[in-house]
ZAZA-91351 format. One record per atom (N, C-alpha, C, O): residue number from 1; residue in three letters; atom name; x, z, y. Coordinates in pm, whole numbers. Atoms other than C-alpha are relative to their C-alpha. Last residue first. Layout:
BEGIN
@fimi = NUM&loza = ala&vexro = CA&xx = X&zz = Z&yy = Y
...
! end
This chain:
BEGIN
@fimi = 91&loza = unk&vexro = N&xx = 3&zz = 58&yy = -162
@fimi = 91&loza = unk&vexro = CA&xx = -13242&zz = 10910&yy = -3307
@fimi = 91&loza = unk&vexro = C&xx = 81&zz = -33&yy = 40
@fimi = 91&loza = unk&vexro = O&xx = 81&zz = -75&yy = 155
@fimi = 90&loza = unk&vexro = N&xx = 92&zz = 58&yy = -20
@fimi = 90&loza = unk&vexro = CA&xx = -13298&zz = 10933&yy = -3711
@fimi = 90&loza = unk&vexro = C&xx = -2&zz = -64&yy = 163
@fimi = 90&loza = unk&vexro = O&xx = -48&zz = -172&yy = 199
@fimi = 89&loza = unk&vexro = N&xx = -35&zz = 148&yy = -8
@fimi = 89&loza = unk&vexro = CA&xx = -12946&zz = 11008&yy = -3794
@fimi = 89&loza = unk&vexro = C&xx = -135&zz = -39&yy = 24
@fimi = 89&loza = unk&vexro = O&xx = -130&zz = -158&yy = -10
@fimi = 88&loza = unk&vexro = N&xx = 31&zz = 43&yy = 86
@fimi = 88&loza = unk&vexro = CA&xx = -12951&zz = 11350&yy = -3622
@fimi = 88&loza = unk&vexro = C&xx = -4&zz = -131&yy = -40
@fimi = 88&loza = unk&vexro = O&xx = 17&zz = -211&yy = 52
@fimi = 87&loza = unk&vexro = N&xx = 139&zz = -14&yy = 21
@fimi = 87&loza = unk&vexro = CA&xx = -12999&zz = 11485&yy = -3263
@fimi = 87&loza = unk&vexro = C&xx = -27&zz = -60&yy = -128
@fimi = 87&loza = unk&vexro = O&xx = -145&zz = -95&yy = -139
@fimi = 86&loza = unk&vexro = N&xx = 76&zz = -109&yy = 11
@fimi = 86&loza = unk&vexro = CA&xx = -12666&zz = 11629&yy = -3211
@fimi = 86&loza = unk&vexro = C&xx = -117&zz = -22&yy = -31
@fimi = 86&loza = unk&vexro = O&xx = -179&zz = 78&yy = -67
@fimi = 85&loza = unk&vexro = N&xx = 15&zz = -59&yy = -143
@fimi = 85&loza = unk&vexro = CA&xx = -12437&zz = 11368&yy = -3296
@fimi = 85&loza = unk&vexro = C&xx = -100&zz = 106&yy = -33
@fimi = 85&loza = unk&vexro = O&xx = -130&zz = 144&yy = -146
@fimi = 84&loza = unk&vexro = N&xx = 176&zz = 72&yy = -64
@fimi = 84&loza = unk&vexro = CA&xx = -12519&zz = 11162&yy = -3636
@fimi = 84&loza = unk&vexro = C&xx = -10&zz = 61&yy = 147
@fimi = 84&loza = unk&vexro = O&xx = -108&zz = 33&yy = 216
@fimi = 83&loza = unk&vexro = N&xx = 36&zz = 127&yy = 35
@fimi = 83&loza = unk&vexro = CA&xx = -12193&zz = 11241&yy = -3823
@fimi = 83&loza = unk&vexro = C&xx = -95&zz = -87&yy = 76
@fimi = 83&loza = unk&vexro = O&xx = -104&zz = -209&yy = 82
@fimi = 82&loza = unk&vexro = N&xx = 16&zz = 23&yy = 186
@fimi = 82&loza = unk&vexro = CA&xx = -12089&zz = 11541&yy = -3655
@fimi = 82&loza = unk&vexro = C&xx = -41&zz = -167&yy = 4
@fimi = 82&loza = unk&vexro = O&xx = -45&zz = -249&yy = 96
@fimi = 81&loza = unk&vexro = N&xx = -39&zz = 124&yy = 88
@fimi = 81&loza = unk&vexro = CA&xx = -12022&zz = 11628&yy = -3277
@fimi = 81&loza = unk&vexro = C&xx = -13&zz = 26&yy = -163
@fimi = 81&loza = unk&vexro = O&xx = 15&zz = 127&yy = -229
@fimi = 80&loza = unk&vexro = N&xx = -61&zz = -37&yy = 113
@fimi = 80&loza = unk&vexro = CA&xx = -12220&zz = 11808&yy = -3029
@fimi = 80&loza = unk&vexro = C&xx = 56&zz = -122&yy = -80
@fimi = 80&loza = unk&vexro = O&xx = 22&zz = -240&yy = -76
@fimi = 79&loza = unk&vexro = N&xx = 66&zz = -30&yy = 112
@fimi = 79&loza = unk&vexro = CA&xx = -12267&zz = 11616&yy = -2749
@fimi = 79&loza = unk&vexro = C&xx = 57&zz = 80&yy = -102
@fimi = 79&loza = unk&vexro = O&xx = 178&zz = 73&yy = -123
@fimi = 78&loza = unk&vexro = N&xx = -14&zz = 91&yy = 125
@fimi = 78&loza = unk&vexro = CA&xx = -12078&zz = 11613&yy = -2445
@fimi = 78&loza = unk&vexro = C&xx = -98&zz = 61&yy = -95
@fimi = 78&loza = unk&vexro = O&xx = -146&zz = 174&yy = -83
@fimi = 77&loza = unk&vexro = N&xx = 36&zz = 154&yy = -2
@fimi = 77&loza = unk&vexro = CA&xx = -12184&zz = 11697&yy = -2058
@fimi = 77&loza = unk&vexro = C&xx = 66&zz = -67&yy = -178
@fimi = 77&loza = unk&vexro = O&xx = 78&zz = -188&yy = -194
@fimi = 76&loza = unk&vexro = N&xx = 99&zz = 51&yy = 60
@fimi = 76&loza = unk&vexro = CA&xx = -12202&zz = 12079&yy = -2113
@fimi = 76&loza = unk&vexro = C&xx = -54&zz = -140&yy = -8
@fimi = 76&loza = unk&vexro = O&xx = -163&zz = -174&yy = -54
@fimi = 75&loza = unk&vexro = N&xx = 133&zz = 40&yy = -88
@fimi = 75&loza = unk&vexro = CA&xx = -11982&zz = 12150&yy = -1862
@fimi = 75&loza = unk&vexro = C&xx = -126&zz = -30&yy = -33
@fimi = 75&loza = unk&vexro = O&xx = -220&zz = -58&yy = 42
@fimi = 74&loza = unk&vexro = N&xx = 63&zz = -132&yy = -121
@fimi = 74&loza = unk&vexro = CA&xx = -11771&zz = 12345&yy = -2065
@fimi = 74&loza = unk&vexro = C&xx = -123&zz = -19&yy = 37
@fimi = 74&loza = unk&vexro = O&xx = -229&zz = 43&yy = 20
@fimi = 73&loza = unk&vexro = N&xx = 144&zz = -71&yy = 65
@fimi = 73&loza = unk&vexro = CA&xx = -11824&zz = 12050&yy = -2346
@fimi = 73&loza = unk&vexro = C&xx = 21&zz = 124&yy = 101
@fimi = 73&loza = unk&vexro = O&xx = -83&zz = 189&yy = 118
@fimi = 72&loza = unk&vexro = N&xx = 157&zz = 28&yy = -64
@fimi = 72&loza = unk&vexro = CA&xx = -11669&zz = 11832&yy = -2033
@fimi = 72&loza = unk&vexro = C&xx = -93&zz = 70&yy = -114
@fimi = 72&loza = unk&vexro = O&xx = -216&zz = 68&yy = -104
@fimi = 71&loza = unk&vexro = N&xx = 44&zz = 15&yy = -138
@fimi = 71&loza = unk&vexro = CA&xx = -11318&zz = 12009&yy = -2017
@fimi = 71&loza = unk&vexro = C&xx = -191&zz = -68&yy = 20
@fimi = 71&loza = unk&vexro = O&xx = -277&zz = -38&yy = 103
@fimi = 70&loza = unk&vexro = N&xx = 11&zz = -151&yy = -31
@fimi = 70&loza = unk&vexro = CA&xx = -11290&zz = 12062&yy = -2372
@fimi = 70&loza = unk&vexro = C&xx = -43&zz = 15&yy = 141
@fimi = 70&loza = unk&vexro = O&xx = -140&zz = 85&yy = 170
@fimi = 69&loza = unk&vexro = N&xx = 152&zz = -8&yy = 61
@fimi = 69&loza = unk&vexro = CA&xx = -11306&zz = 11666&yy = -2424
@fimi = 69&loza = unk&vexro = C&xx = -45&zz = 178&yy = 13
@fimi = 69&loza = unk&vexro = O&xx = -164&zz = 211&yy = 12
@fimi = 68&loza = unk&vexro = N&xx = 91&zz = 114&yy = -95
@fimi = 68&loza = unk&vexro = CA&xx = -11031&zz = 11623&yy = -2183
@fimi = 68&loza = unk&vexro = C&xx = -150&zz = 51&yy = -45
@fimi = 68&loza = unk&vexro = O&xx = -248&zz = 90&yy = 19
@fimi = 67&loza = unk&vexro = N&xx = 29&zz = -98&yy = -134
@fimi = 67&loza = unk&vexro = CA&xx = -10834&zz = 11926&yy = -2346
@fimi = 67&loza = unk&vexro = C&xx = -102&zz = -84&yy = 73
@fimi = 67&loza = unk&vexro = O&xx = -185&zz = -23&yy = 142
@fimi = 66&loza = unk&vexro = N&xx = 75&zz = -104&yy = 36
@fimi = 66&loza = unk&vexro = CA&xx = -10886&zz = 11719&yy = -2697
@fimi = 66&loza = unk&vexro = C&xx = -24&zz = 72&yy = 102
@fimi = 66&loza = unk&vexro = O&xx = -138&zz = 116&yy = 110
@fimi = 65&loza = unk&vexro = N&xx = 169&zz = 17&yy = 44
@fimi = 65&loza = unk&vexro = CA&xx = -10797&zz = 11394&yy = -2539
@fimi = 65&loza = unk&vexro = C&xx = -72&zz = 118&yy = -26
@fimi = 65&loza = unk&vexro = O&xx = -181&zz = 135&yy = 29
@fimi = 64&loza = unk&vexro = N&xx = 77&zz = 59&yy = 75
@fimi = 64&loza = unk&vexro = CA&xx = -10489&zz = 11562&yy = -2401
@fimi = 64&loza = unk&vexro = C&xx = -136&zz = -38&yy = -12
@fimi = 64&loza = unk&vexro = O&xx = -232&zz = 19&yy = 41
@fimi = 63&loza = unk&vexro = N&xx = 166&zz = -21&yy = 69
@fimi = 63&loza = unk&vexro = CA&xx = -10421&zz = 11642&yy = -2051
@fimi = 63&loza = unk&vexro = C&xx = -7&zz = -63&yy = -110
@fimi = 63&loza = unk&vexro = O&xx = -30&zz = -183&yy = -90
@fimi = 62&loza = unk&vexro = N&xx = 78&zz = 75&yy = 56
@fimi = 62&loza = unk&vexro = CA&xx = -10057&zz = 11702&yy = -1954
@fimi = 62&loza = unk&vexro = C&xx = -142&zz = 31&yy = -85
@fimi = 62&loza = unk&vexro = O&xx = -179&zz = 118&yy = -164
@fimi = 61&loza = unk&vexro = N&xx = -8&zz = 102&yy = -116
@fimi = 61&loza = unk&vexro = CA&xx = -9811&zz = 11923&yy = -1818
@fimi = 61&loza = unk&vexro = C&xx = -83&zz = -79&yy = -41
@fimi = 61&loza = unk&vexro = O&xx = 17&zz = -147&yy = -19
@fimi = 60&loza = unk&vexro = N&xx = -71&zz = 85&yy = 2
@fimi = 60&loza = unk&vexro = CA&xx = -9716&zz = 12087&yy = -2154
@fimi = 60&loza = unk&vexro = C&xx = -23&zz = -104&yy = 113
@fimi = 60&loza = unk&vexro = O&xx = 28&zz = -216&yy = 106
@fimi = 59&loza = unk&vexro = N&xx = -113&zz = -51&yy = -110
@fimi = 59&loza = unk&vexro = CA&xx = -9891&zz = 12398&yy = -2125
@fimi = 59&loza = unk&vexro = C&xx = 80&zz = -110&yy = -32
@fimi = 59&loza = unk&vexro = O&xx = 169&zz = -57&yy = -100
@fimi = 58&loza = unk&vexro = N&xx = -162&zz = -18&yy = 69
@fimi = 58&loza = unk&vexro = CA&xx = -10080&zz = 12359&yy = -2437
@fimi = 58&loza = unk&vexro = C&xx = 106&zz = 10&yy = 73
@fimi = 58&loza = unk&vexro = O&xx = 218&zz = 36&yy = 29
@fimi = 57&loza = unk&vexro = N&xx = 47&zz = -138&yy = 106
@fimi = 57&loza = unk&vexro = CA&xx = -10455&zz = 12467&yy = -2281
@fimi = 57&loza = unk&vexro = C&xx = 155&zz = -29&yy = -62
@fimi = 57&loza = unk&vexro = O&xx = 215&zz = 76&yy = -84
@fimi = 56&loza = unk&vexro = N&xx = -155&zz = 32&yy = 117
@fimi = 56&loza = unk&vexro = CA&xx = -10369&zz = 12171&yy = -1985
@fimi = 56&loza = unk&vexro = C&xx = 4&zz = 145&yy = -72
@fimi = 56&loza = unk&vexro = O&xx = 48&zz = 241&yy = -9
@fimi = 55&loza = unk&vexro = N&xx = 46&zz = 73&yy = 96
@fimi = 55&loza = unk&vexro = CA&xx = -10727&zz = 12219&yy = -1823
@fimi = 55&loza = unk&vexro = C&xx = 97&zz = 12&yy = -94
@fimi = 55&loza = unk&vexro = O&xx = 77&zz = 46&yy = -210
@fimi = 54&loza = unk&vexro = N&xx = 104&zz = -41&yy = 42
@fimi = 54&loza = unk&vexro = CA&xx = -10676&zz = 12445&yy = -1543
@fimi = 54&loza = unk&vexro = C&xx = -21&zz = -8&yy = -135
@fimi = 54&loza = unk&vexro = O&xx = -48&zz = 89&yy = -206
@fimi = 53&loza = unk&vexro = N&xx = -43&zz = -138&yy = -3
@fimi = 53&loza = unk&vexro = CA&xx = -10286&zz = 12374&yy = -1443
@fimi = 53&loza = unk&vexro = C&xx = -159&zz = 64&yy = -105
@fimi = 53&loza = unk&vexro = O&xx = -143&zz = 130&yy = -208
@fimi = 52&loza = unk&vexro = N&xx = -112&zz = 5&yy = 151
@fimi = 52&loza = unk&vexro = CA&xx = -10361&zz = 11989&yy = -1503
@fimi = 52&loza = unk&vexro = C&xx = 2&zz = 184&yy = -30
@fimi = 52&loza = unk&vexro = O&xx = -28&zz = 231&yy = -140
@fimi = 51&loza = unk&vexro = N&xx = 43&zz = 40&yy = 121
@fimi = 51&loza = unk&vexro = CA&xx = -10675&zz = 12045&yy = -1240
@fimi = 51&loza = unk&vexro = C&xx = 69&zz = -14&yy = -144
@fimi = 51&loza = unk&vexro = O&xx = 18&zz = 3&yy = -254
@fimi = 50&loza = unk&vexro = N&xx = 69&zz = -86&yy = 67
@fimi = 50&loza = unk&vexro = CA&xx = -10486&zz = 12239&yy = -1030
@fimi = 50&loza = unk&vexro = C&xx = -85&zz = -23&yy = -99
@fimi = 50&loza = unk&vexro = O&xx = -108&zz = 59&yy = -187
@fimi = 49&loza = unk&vexro = N&xx = -127&zz = -89&yy = 82
@fimi = 49&loza = unk&vexro = CA&xx = -10217&zz = 12006&yy = -986
@fimi = 49&loza = unk&vexro = C&xx = -83&zz = 99&yy = -45
@fimi = 49&loza = unk&vexro = O&xx = -54&zz = 149&yy = -154
@fimi = 48&loza = unk&vexro = N&xx = 22&zz = 116&yy = 128
@fimi = 48&loza = unk&vexro = CA&xx = -10522&zz = 11715&yy = -907
@fimi = 48&loza = unk&vexro = C&xx = 138&zz = 100&yy = -97
@fimi = 48&loza = unk&vexro = O&xx = 179&zz = 81&yy = -211
@fimi = 47&loza = unk&vexro = N&xx = 128&zz = 2&yy = 105
@fimi = 47&loza = unk&vexro = CA&xx = -10618&zz = 11957&yy = -642
@fimi = 47&loza = unk&vexro = C&xx = 32&zz = -53&yy = -115
@fimi = 47&loza = unk&vexro = O&xx = -38&zz = -18&yy = -210
@fimi = 46&loza = unk&vexro = N&xx = 22&zz = -130&yy = 59
@fimi = 46&loza = unk&vexro = CA&xx = -10241&zz = 12000&yy = -504
@fimi = 46&loza = unk&vexro = C&xx = -159&zz = 15&yy = -78
@fimi = 46&loza = unk&vexro = O&xx = -170&zz = 85&yy = -179
@fimi = 45&loza = unk&vexro = N&xx = -127&zz = -35&yy = 80
@fimi = 45&loza = unk&vexro = CA&xx = -10172&zz = 11632&yy = -456
@fimi = 45&loza = unk&vexro = C&xx = -32&zz = 131&yy = -102
@fimi = 45&loza = unk&vexro = O&xx = -41&zz = 138&yy = -224
@fimi = 44&loza = unk&vexro = N&xx = -157&zz = -56&yy = -41
@fimi = 44&loza = unk&vexro = CA&xx = -10478&zz = 11577&yy = -229
@fimi = 44&loza = unk&vexro = C&xx = 50&zz = 29&yy = -116
@fimi = 44&loza = unk&vexro = O&xx = -30&zz = 67&yy = -202
@fimi = 43&loza = unk&vexro = N&xx = 27&zz = -127&yy = -8
@fimi = 43&loza = unk&vexro = CA&xx = -10781&zz = 11361&yy = -335
@fimi = 43&loza = unk&vexro = C&xx = 166&zz = 77&yy = 23
@fimi = 43&loza = unk&vexro = O&xx = 276&zz = 30&yy = -8
@fimi = 42&loza = unk&vexro = N&xx = -171&zz = -46&yy = -8
@fimi = 42&loza = unk&vexro = CA&xx = -10804&zz = 11035&yy = -193
@fimi = 42&loza = unk&vexro = C&xx = -36&zz = 146&yy = -38
@fimi = 42&loza = unk&vexro = O&xx = -126&zz = 209&yy = 18
@fimi = 41&loza = unk&vexro = N&xx = 21&zz = -108&yy = -41
@fimi = 41&loza = unk&vexro = CA&xx = -11131&zz = 10867&yy = -364
@fimi = 41&loza = unk&vexro = C&xx = 147&zz = 66&yy = 37
@fimi = 41&loza = unk&vexro = O&xx = 240&zz = 65&yy = -44
@fimi = 40&loza = unk&vexro = N&xx = -34&zz = 27&yy = -168
@fimi = 40&loza = unk&vexro = CA&xx = -11142&zz = 10486&yy = -360
@fimi = 40&loza = unk&vexro = C&xx = -73&zz = 176&yy = 40
@fimi = 40&loza = unk&vexro = O&xx = -170&zz = 205&yy = 109
@fimi = 39&loza = unk&vexro = N&xx = 153&zz = -25&yy = -31
@fimi = 39&loza = unk&vexro = CA&xx = -11211&zz = 10475&yy = -711
@fimi = 39&loza = unk&vexro = C&xx = -28&zz = 4&yy = 128
@fimi = 39&loza = unk&vexro = O&xx = -136&zz = -39&yy = 168
@fimi = 38&loza = unk&vexro = N&xx = 20&zz = 119&yy = 80
@fimi = 38&loza = unk&vexro = CA&xx = -10831&zz = 10331&yy = -789
@fimi = 38&loza = unk&vexro = C&xx = -213&zz = -2&yy = 54
@fimi = 38&loza = unk&vexro = O&xx = -289&zz = -94&yy = 82
@fimi = 37&loza = unk&vexro = N&xx = 24&zz = 102&yy = -103
@fimi = 37&loza = unk&vexro = CA&xx = -10740&zz = 10630&yy = -564
@fimi = 37&loza = unk&vexro = C&xx = -78&zz = -157&yy = -58
@fimi = 37&loza = unk&vexro = O&xx = -139&zz = -227&yy = 23
@fimi = 36&loza = unk&vexro = N&xx = 82&zz = -36&yy = -134
@fimi = 36&loza = unk&vexro = CA&xx = -10888&zz = 10855&yy = -828
@fimi = 36&loza = unk&vexro = C&xx = -4&zz = -109&yy = 128
@fimi = 36&loza = unk&vexro = O&xx = -100&zz = -163&yy = 182
@fimi = 35&loza = unk&vexro = N&xx = 159&zz = 18&yy = 49
@fimi = 35&loza = unk&vexro = CA&xx = -10728&zz = 10688&yy = -1117
@fimi = 35&loza = unk&vexro = C&xx = -99&zz = 12&yy = 139
@fimi = 35&loza = unk&vexro = O&xx = -166&zz = -71&yy = 199
@fimi = 34&loza = unk&vexro = N&xx = 45&zz = 138&yy = -17
@fimi = 34&loza = unk&vexro = CA&xx = -10408&zz = 10700&yy = -928
@fimi = 34&loza = unk&vexro = C&xx = -109&zz = -56&yy = -16
@fimi = 34&loza = unk&vexro = O&xx = -160&zz = -143&yy = 55
@fimi = 33&loza = unk&vexro = N&xx = -50&zz = 14&yy = -153
@fimi = 33&loza = unk&vexro = CA&xx = -10360&zz = 11086&yy = -876
@fimi = 33&loza = unk&vexro = C&xx = -54&zz = -133&yy = 30
@fimi = 33&loza = unk&vexro = O&xx = -130&zz = -152&yy = 125
@fimi = 32&loza = unk&vexro = N&xx = 139&zz = -25&yy = -101
@fimi = 32&loza = unk&vexro = CA&xx = -10542&zz = 11139&yy = -1211
@fimi = 32&loza = unk&vexro = C&xx = 12&zz = -57&yy = 139
@fimi = 32&loza = unk&vexro = O&xx = -80&zz = -111&yy = 200
@fimi = 31&loza = unk&vexro = N&xx = 165&zz = 103&yy = 52
@fimi = 31&loza = unk&vexro = CA&xx = -10288&zz = 10913&yy = -1374
@fimi = 31&loza = unk&vexro = C&xx = -105&zz = 41&yy = 28
@fimi = 31&loza = unk&vexro = O&xx = -202&zz = -34&yy = 32
@fimi = 30&loza = unk&vexro = N&xx = -8&zz = 153&yy = -84
@fimi = 30&loza = unk&vexro = CA&xx = -9980&zz = 11051&yy = -1138
@fimi = 30&loza = unk&vexro = C&xx = -128&zz = -66&yy = -62
@fimi = 30&loza = unk&vexro = O&xx = -203&zz = -140&yy = 2
@fimi = 29&loza = unk&vexro = N&xx = 27&zz = -32&yy = -158
@fimi = 29&loza = unk&vexro = CA&xx = -10066&zz = 11433&yy = -1253
@fimi = 29&loza = unk&vexro = C&xx = -31&zz = -135&yy = 51
@fimi = 29&loza = unk&vexro = O&xx = -138&zz = -163&yy = 104
@fimi = 28&loza = unk&vexro = N&xx = -112&zz = -19&yy = -103
@fimi = 28&loza = unk&vexro = CA&xx = -10033&zz = 11302&yy = -1627
@fimi = 28&loza = unk&vexro = C&xx = -98&zz = 31&yy = 120
@fimi = 28&loza = unk&vexro = O&xx = -218&zz = 6&yy = 130
@fimi = 27&loza = unk&vexro = N&xx = 26&zz = 20&yy = -119
@fimi = 27&loza = unk&vexro = CA&xx = -10331&zz = 11243&yy = -1879
@fimi = 27&loza = unk&vexro = C&xx = 48&zz = 46&yy = 72
@fimi = 27&loza = unk&vexro = O&xx = -24&zz = 136&yy = 114
@fimi = 26&loza = unk&vexro = N&xx = -12&zz = -122&yy = -51
@fimi = 26&loza = unk&vexro = CA&xx = -10188&zz = 11198&yy = -2250
@fimi = 26&loza = unk&vexro = C&xx = -49&zz = -55&yy = 170
@fimi = 26&loza = unk&vexro = O&xx = -32&zz = -169&yy = 212
@fimi = 25&loza = unk&vexro = N&xx = 22&zz = -112&yy = 91
@fimi = 25&loza = unk&vexro = CA&xx = -10223&zz = 10919&yy = -2482
@fimi = 25&loza = unk&vexro = C&xx = -83&zz = 146&yy = 28
@fimi = 25&loza = unk&vexro = O&xx = -171&zz = 211&yy = -28
@fimi = 24&loza = unk&vexro = N&xx = -77&zz = -127&yy = 108
@fimi = 24&loza = unk&vexro = CA&xx = -9960&zz = 10731&yy = -2340
@fimi = 24&loza = unk&vexro = C&xx = -119&zz = 86&yy = -81
@fimi = 24&loza = unk&vexro = O&xx = -83&zz = 162&yy = -172
@fimi = 23&loza = unk&vexro = N&xx = 29&zz = -2&yy = 155
@fimi = 23&loza = unk&vexro = CA&xx = -10166&zz = 10432&yy = -2219
@fimi = 23&loza = unk&vexro = C&xx = 65&zz = 93&yy = -74
@fimi = 23&loza = unk&vexro = O&xx = 57&zz = 93&yy = -197
@fimi = 22&loza = unk&vexro = N&xx = -124&zz = 67&yy = 57
@fimi = 22&loza = unk&vexro = CA&xx = -10037&zz = 10400&yy = -1873
@fimi = 22&loza = unk&vexro = C&xx = 9&zz = 32&yy = -141
@fimi = 22&loza = unk&vexro = O&xx = 115&zz = 56&yy = -200
@fimi = 21&loza = unk&vexro = N&xx = -54&zz = 125&yy = -53
@fimi = 21&loza = unk&vexro = CA&xx = -10345&zz = 10464&yy = -1684
@fimi = 21&loza = unk&vexro = C&xx = 107&zz = -67&yy = -58
@fimi = 21&loza = unk&vexro = O&xx = 124&zz = -187&yy = -38
@fimi = 20&loza = unk&vexro = N&xx = -171&zz = -13&yy = 47
@fimi = 20&loza = unk&vexro = CA&xx = -10473&zz = 10761&yy = -1879
@fimi = 20&loza = unk&vexro = C&xx = 44&zz = -131&yy = -16
@fimi = 20&loza = unk&vexro = O&xx = 57&zz = -196&yy = -120
@fimi = 19&loza = unk&vexro = N&xx = -109&zz = -56&yy = -70
@fimi = 19&loza = unk&vexro = CA&xx = -10742&zz = 10800&yy = -1628
@fimi = 19&loza = unk&vexro = C&xx = 129&zz = 3&yy = -82
@fimi = 19&loza = unk&vexro = O&xx = 237&zz = 47&yy = -45
@fimi = 18&loza = unk&vexro = N&xx = -3&zz = 49&yy = -191
@fimi = 18&loza = unk&vexro = CA&xx = -10959&zz = 10504&yy = -1733
@fimi = 18&loza = unk&vexro = C&xx = 115&zz = 117&yy = 41
@fimi = 18&loza = unk&vexro = O&xx = 220&zz = 69&yy = 84
@fimi = 17&loza = unk&vexro = N&xx = -112&zz = 105&yy = 7
@fimi = 17&loza = unk&vexro = CA&xx = -10867&zz = 10591&yy = -2113
@fimi = 17&loza = unk&vexro = C&xx = 29&zz = -59&yy = 154
@fimi = 17&loza = unk&vexro = O&xx = 129&zz = -105&yy = 210
@fimi = 16&loza = unk&vexro = N&xx = -136&zz = -33&yy = 48
@fimi = 16&loza = unk&vexro = CA&xx = -11054&zz = 10918&yy = -2122
@fimi = 16&loza = unk&vexro = C&xx = 57&zz = -87&yy = 59
@fimi = 16&loza = unk&vexro = O&xx = 106&zz = -54&yy = 167
@fimi = 15&loza = unk&vexro = N&xx = -47&zz = -79&yy = -117
@fimi = 15&loza = unk&vexro = CA&xx = -11349&zz = 10777&yy = -1972
@fimi = 15&loza = unk&vexro = C&xx = 147&zz = 39&yy = 19
@fimi = 15&loza = unk&vexro = O&xx = 226&zz = 16&yy = 111
@fimi = 14&loza = unk&vexro = N&xx = -33&zz = 77&yy = -131
@fimi = 14&loza = unk&vexro = CA&xx = -11334&zz = 10567&yy = -2257
@fimi = 14&loza = unk&vexro = C&xx = 22&zz = 53&yy = 159
@fimi = 14&loza = unk&vexro = O&xx = 106&zz = 17&yy = 242
@fimi = 13&loza = unk&vexro = N&xx = -110&zz = 38&yy = 27
@fimi = 13&loza = unk&vexro = CA&xx = -11283&zz = 10864&yy = -2515
@fimi = 13&loza = unk&vexro = C&xx = 23&zz = -140&yy = 130
@fimi = 13&loza = unk&vexro = O&xx = 121&zz = -152&yy = 203
@fimi = 12&loza = unk&vexro = N&xx = -88&zz = -90&yy = -48
@fimi = 12&loza = unk&vexro = CA&xx = -11579&zz = 11025&yy = -2367
@fimi = 12&loza = unk&vexro = C&xx = 108&zz = -43&yy = -6
@fimi = 12&loza = unk&vexro = O&xx = 173&zz = -22&yy = 96
@fimi = 11&loza = unk&vexro = N&xx = 25&zz = 28&yy = -129
@fimi = 11&loza = unk&vexro = CA&xx = -11807&zz = 10715&yy = -2431
@fimi = 11&loza = unk&vexro = C&xx = 85&zz = 92&yy = 70
@fimi = 11&loza = unk&vexro = O&xx = 114&zz = 60&yy = 185
@fimi = 10&loza = unk&vexro = N&xx = -65&zz = 133&yy = -67
@fimi = 10&loza = unk&vexro = CA&xx = -11659&zz = 10731&yy = -2779
@fimi = 10&loza = unk&vexro = C&xx = -43&zz = -29&yy = 160
@fimi = 10&loza = unk&vexro = O&xx = 30&zz = -111&yy = 216
@fimi = 9&loza = unk&vexro = N&xx = -114&zz = 51&yy = -7
@fimi = 9&loza = unk&vexro = CA&xx = -11726&zz = 11074&yy = -2797
@fimi = 9&loza = unk&vexro = C&xx = 78&zz = -113&yy = 19
@fimi = 9&loza = unk&vexro = O&xx = 184&zz = -123&yy = 81
@fimi = 8&loza = unk&vexro = N&xx = 20&zz = -62&yy = 143
@fimi = 8&loza = unk&vexro = CA&xx = -12093&zz = 11148&yy = -2730
@fimi = 8&loza = unk&vexro = C&xx = 166&zz = -98&yy = 23
@fimi = 8&loza = unk&vexro = O&xx = 191&zz = -194&yy = 96
@fimi = 7&loza = unk&vexro = N&xx = -100&zz = 79&yy = 34
@fimi = 7&loza = unk&vexro = CA&xx = -12154&zz = 11177&yy = -2378
@fimi = 7&loza = unk&vexro = C&xx = 51&zz = 4&yy = -111
@fimi = 7&loza = unk&vexro = O&xx = 81&zz = 119&yy = -141
@fimi = 6&loza = unk&vexro = N&xx = -68&zz = -48&yy = 124
@fimi = 6&loza = unk&vexro = CA&xx = -12456&zz = 11389&yy = -2238
@fimi = 6&loza = unk&vexro = C&xx = 86&zz = -151&yy = -18
@fimi = 6&loza = unk&vexro = O&xx = 52&zz = -256&yy = 37
@fimi = 5&loza = unk&vexro = N&xx = 16&zz = -150&yy = 15
@fimi = 5&loza = unk&vexro = CA&xx = -12590&zz = 11381&yy = -1863
@fimi = 5&loza = unk&vexro = C&xx = 104&zz = 27&yy = -144
@fimi = 5&loza = unk&vexro = O&xx = 202&zz = 102&yy = -140
@fimi = 4&loza = unk&vexro = N&xx = 135&zz = -55&yy = 49
@fimi = 4&loza = unk&vexro = CA&xx = -12484&zz = 11030&yy = -1799
@fimi = 4&loza = unk&vexro = C&xx = 7&zz = 151&yy = -56
@fimi = 4&loza = unk&vexro = O&xx = 109&zz = 201&yy = -102
@fimi = 3&loza = unk&vexro = N&xx = 16&zz = -29&yy = 155
@fimi = 3&loza = unk&vexro = CA&xx = -12162&zz = 11008&yy = -1601
@fimi = 3&loza = unk&vexro = C&xx = -149&zz = 45&yy = -14
@fimi = 3&loza = unk&vexro = O&xx = -216&zz = 119&yy = 58
@fimi = 2&loza = unk&vexro = N&xx = 103&zz = -49&yy = -8
@fimi = 2&loza = unk&vexro = CA&xx = -12130&zz = 10849&yy = -1204
@fimi = 2&loza = unk&vexro = C&xx = -34&zz = 26&yy = -208
@fimi = 2&loza = unk&vexro = O&xx = -71&zz = -67&yy = -280
@fimi = 1&loza = unk&vexro = N&xx = 21&zz = 69&yy = 107
@fimi = 1&loza = unk&vexro = CA&xx = -11794&zz = 10832&yy = -1100
@fimi = 1&loza = unk&vexro = C&xx = -155&zz = 84&yy = -80
@fimi = 1&loza = unk&vexro = O&xx = -178&zz = 204&yy = -98
! end
């Protein structure tokens, strides 16, 4: 997956929706596993489970968009949110 250095919320939601393959609004272990397969990547189930465990802040066994966004914010991939993003209205 090729990501720009910074994502705005709309782009991040599009990425989230690529993983939310059943349209439930949450990413499950199966969603991650099958999305990675579609990208041609074989990821062991144990690694998928580790991703869920690490980023599932509500401990419901799934990743909601807010948790997904937090995951990318930790890595510095998400712009500051606000009416005009981090750069302001002129950029």
